[in-house]
C-alpha positions as CSV (number, residue, x, y, z in Angstrom):
1,X,21.5,-6.3,-8.6
2,X,20.9,-9.9,-7.6
3,X,17.2,-10.4,-6.7
4,X,17.7,-13.7,-4.9
5,X,19.8,-16.8,-4.8
6,X,19.0,-19.7,-7.0
7,X,18.4,-22.5,-4.4
8,X,15.8,-25.0,-3.3
9,X,13.0,-26.9,-5.0
10,X,11.6,-23.8,-6.7
11,X,14.9,-22.7,-8.3
12,X,13.5,-23.1,-11.8
13,X,11.2,-20.1,-11.3
14,X,13.9,-17.8,-9.9
15,X,14.9,-14.5,-11.4
16,X,18.5,-13.5,-11.5
17,X,17.9,-9.7,-11.3
18,X,15.1,-7.3,-10.5
19,X,15.2,-6.2,-14.2
20,X,14.5,-9.7,-15.4
21,X,11.7,-10.1,-12.9
22,X,10.3,-6.7,-14.1
23,X,10.3,-7.9,-17.7
24,X,8.6,-11.2,-16.8
25,X,5.9,-9.5,-14.7
26,X,5.2,-6.9,-17.4
27,X,4.6,-9.8,-19.8
28,X,2.1,-11.3,-17.4
29,X,0.4,-8.0,-17.0
30,X,0.2,-7.6,-20.7
31,X,-1.6,-10.9,-20.9
32,X,-4.2,-9.8,-18.3
33,X,-4.7,-6.5,-20.1
34,X,-5.3,-8.4,-23.4
35,X,-7.8,-10.7,-21.7
36,X,-9.5,-7.6,-20.3
37,X,-9.6,-6.0,-23.8
38,X,-11.3,-9.1,-25.0
39,X,-13.9,-8.8,-22.2
40,X,-12.9,-12.1,-20.7
41,X,-11.7,-10.7,-17.3
42,X,-12.2,-7.4,-15.5
43,X,-9.4,-5.9,-13.4
44,X,-10.9,-4.3,-10.4
45,X,-8.8,-1.1,-9.7
46,X,-11.3,1.2,-8.0
47,X,-14.5,1.1,-6.1
48,X,-16.3,2.3,-9.2
49,X,-14.8,-0.7,-11.1
50,X,-16.1,-3.0,-8.4
51,X,-19.6,-1.5,-8.5
52,X,-19.7,-1.7,-12.3
53,X,-18.5,-5.3,-12.3
54,X,-21.1,-6.2,-9.6
55,X,-23.9,-4.7,-11.6
56,X,-22.8,-6.7,-14.7
57,X,-22.6,-9.8,-12.7
58,X,-26.0,-9.3,-11.1
59,X,-27.5,-8.6,-14.6
60,X,-26.0,-11.7,-16.2
61,X,-23.7,-13.9,-14.1
62,X,-23.1,-16.3,-17.0
63,X,-21.8,-13.7,-19.5
64,X,-20.1,-11.3,-17.1
65,X,-16.3,-11.3,-17.2
66,X,-14.4,-12.8,-14.3
67,X,-13.5,-9.8,-12.0
68,X,-10.5,-9.7,-9.6
69,X,-8.1,-7.5,-7.8
70,X,-4.6,-8.1,-9.1
71,X,-1.9,-9.1,-6.6
72,X,1.8,-9.1,-7.5
73,X,3.0,-12.3,-5.8
74,X,6.6,-11.3,-4.8
75,X,8.0,-7.7,-5.0
76,X,11.1,-8.6,-7.0
77,X,9.7,-7.0,-10.2
78,X,9.7,-3.6,-8.5
79,X,13.2,-2.4,-9.5
80,X,13.1,0.8,-7.4
81,X,10.6,2.5,-5.0
82,X,10.0,5.2,-7.6
83,X,8.5,2.4,-9.8
84,X,5.6,1.7,-7.5
85,X,3.5,4.4,-9.2
86,X,4.1,2.7,-12.6
87,X,2.8,-0.6,-11.2
88,X,-0.2,1.1,-9.5
89,X,-1.1,2.8,-12.8
90,X,-0.9,-0.5,-14.6
91,X,-3.4,-2.3,-12.3
92,X,-1.9,-4.2,-9.3
93,X,-3.4,-3.2,-6.0
94,X,-1.5,-5.5,-3.7
95,X,2.1,-6.7,-3.4
96,X,3.4,-9.7,-1.5
97,X,7.0,-9.4,-0.3
98,X,7.8,-13.0,-1.4
99,X,6.2,-15.9,-3.2
100,X,8.3,-18.9,-4.0
101,X,11.5,-19.3,-2.1
102,X,13.6,-16.5,-0.7
103,X,13.4,-13.2,-2.5
104,X,15.3,-9.9,-2.1
105,X,12.6,-8.8,0.4
106,X,11.5,-11.8,2.5
107,X,11.5,-15.6,2.9
108,X,8.8,-17.3,0.8
109,X,7.3,-20.7,0.3
110,X,9.7,-23.5,0.7
111,X,12.4,-21.4,2.5
112,X,14.0,-23.9,4.9
113,X,16.9,-21.8,6.1
114,X,16.8,-17.9,6.4
115,X,20.4,-17.9,5.2
116,X,19.8,-19.7,1.9
């Protein structure tokens, strides 16, 4: 399945298939998970996570890990709707339909022509 055409100024960051986009995004997610394991960042997945992070920040803002809610910028890494649960379990809480250029789901940054 072709995820999107390779056009425009952002063509160098394009993915040819959803499966390639999936693999790339899983690599990025693994990086965030490793940073979390090292206590450098904190992925906020639940209200309890947010409350715990806020308490650590209030106690010591200099040493507290950077906390954030993870967004998938562009839905191309989701190969099928059934895979949404896998991504949810791994941490992302938001998904944008597109990011750079046209995607399989929407027109993104730099999309000059809806037909490209």
